[in-house]
C-alpha positions as CSV (number, residue, x, y, z in Angstrom):
1,M,74.4,-131.4,137.2
2,Y,74.4,-133.1,133.6
3,E,78.0,-135.0,134.1
4,G,77.9,-138.4,132.5
5,N,74.9,-137.9,130.2
6,P,75.2,-138.5,126.7
7,V,75.3,-135.7,124.1
8,D,74.8,-135.5,120.2
9,L,76.7,-132.3,118.9
10,Q,75.5,-130.8,115.6
11,M,76.6,-127.9,113.6
12,E,74.0,-125.2,113.1
13,K,75.7,-122.4,111.1
14,V,79.3,-121.6,110.1
15,I,80.4,-118.4,111.3
16,S,83.5,-117.7,109.0
17,A,82.9,-116.8,105.4
18,D,85.2,-119.4,104.2
19,G,83.9,-122.3,106.7
20,I,82.7,-125.7,105.6
21,F,79.5,-126.8,106.9
22,D,79.5,-130.3,108.5
23,D,76.1,-131.9,108.9
24,S,77.5,-134.9,110.8
25,T,76.5,-135.7,114.4
26,R,79.3,-136.0,116.9
27,K,78.9,-138.2,120.1
28,C,79.9,-136.7,123.1
29,Q,79.5,-136.9,127.0
30,V,79.2,-134.3,129.6
31,Y,82.4,-134.1,131.6
32,K,81.6,-131.1,133.5
33,Y,79.1,-128.5,133.7
34,D,79.7,-124.8,135.0
35,L,76.7,-123.3,135.9
36,E,78.2,-119.8,136.8
37,E,79.9,-119.4,133.7
38,D,77.5,-121.3,131.4
39,Y,80.1,-123.6,130.0
40,I,79.8,-127.3,129.3
41,Y,82.9,-129.3,129.1
42,L,82.3,-132.3,126.7
43,E,84.4,-135.4,125.9
44,L,84.4,-136.2,122.3
45,K,83.7,-139.9,122.1
46,E,83.9,-140.3,118.2
47,G,86.2,-138.5,115.7
48,D,88.9,-136.3,115.6
49,L,89.2,-132.7,117.6
50,T,90.1,-131.0,114.5
51,S,86.7,-132.0,112.8
52,I,85.1,-129.6,115.6
53,S,85.2,-125.9,114.1
54,L,85.9,-123.1,116.3
55,D,84.0,-120.9,113.8
56,A,80.6,-122.2,114.1
57,W,77.3,-122.5,116.1
58,Y,76.5,-125.9,117.2
59,R,73.3,-127.5,118.8
60,C,73.9,-129.5,121.7
61,Y,71.3,-132.4,122.6
62,I,71.7,-133.7,126.1
63,S,69.8,-136.9,127.1
64,T,69.0,-137.4,130.9
65,R,66.8,-140.0,132.3
66,S,63.6,-138.0,132.1
67,E,64.0,-135.6,129.2
68,L,65.8,-134.6,126.0
69,L,67.3,-131.0,126.4
70,Y,69.2,-128.7,124.0
71,C,71.2,-125.7,123.8
72,T,73.0,-123.5,121.3
73,G,76.5,-122.1,121.4
74,V,80.1,-122.1,120.4
75,V,83.0,-124.4,121.1
76,K,85.6,-121.9,122.5
77,E,88.3,-124.4,123.0
78,R,89.2,-128.0,122.0
79,Y,92.1,-130.0,123.8
80,R,93.4,-133.2,124.9
81,S,93.5,-133.9,128.6
82,Q,94.2,-137.2,130.7
83,D,93.7,-139.3,127.4
84,M,90.4,-137.7,126.6
85,N,89.2,-135.1,123.8
86,L,87.6,-132.3,125.6
87,L,85.5,-129.3,124.2
88,K,84.7,-126.2,126.1
89,F,81.1,-125.2,124.8
90,R,79.7,-121.9,125.7
91,I,76.1,-121.9,126.1
92,K,73.8,-119.2,124.7
93,N,70.4,-118.5,126.2
94,G,69.9,-121.6,128.4
95,F,68.3,-125.0,127.8
96,Y,65.1,-126.0,126.1
97,N,63.0,-129.1,126.4
98,V,63.0,-130.7,122.9
99,Y,59.5,-131.9,123.2
100,E,57.9,-128.8,124.6
101,G,60.0,-126.0,123.0
102,R,60.1,-123.9,125.8
103,K,62.9,-122.5,128.0
104,M,64.0,-124.5,130.8
105,T,65.2,-122.6,134.0
106,K,68.7,-123.2,135.2
107,R,69.1,-125.6,138.0
108,A,71.8,-125.8,140.8
């Protein structure tokens, strides 16, 4: 559904007490969207996989042709596959339209 769309990934909050907050924006691209499980697989285009914390909440901005959406969640896994850096992002509470601030319905 969102495959190929550009993504900006930003840390919102650190979960662990000794974690370090990183306010930089990471450029990604949607590799795959799993609607049933509420996971987005993101290809990290810039930076190192280890710069993405597994102990933090992130905000994921997805640019489509007609709208800018965002969702929040956590990175559950990060790994290298077929010369790509991939992140398995678990979505919490669906998608929202940035400009309207209201919840979007999940589309198949």
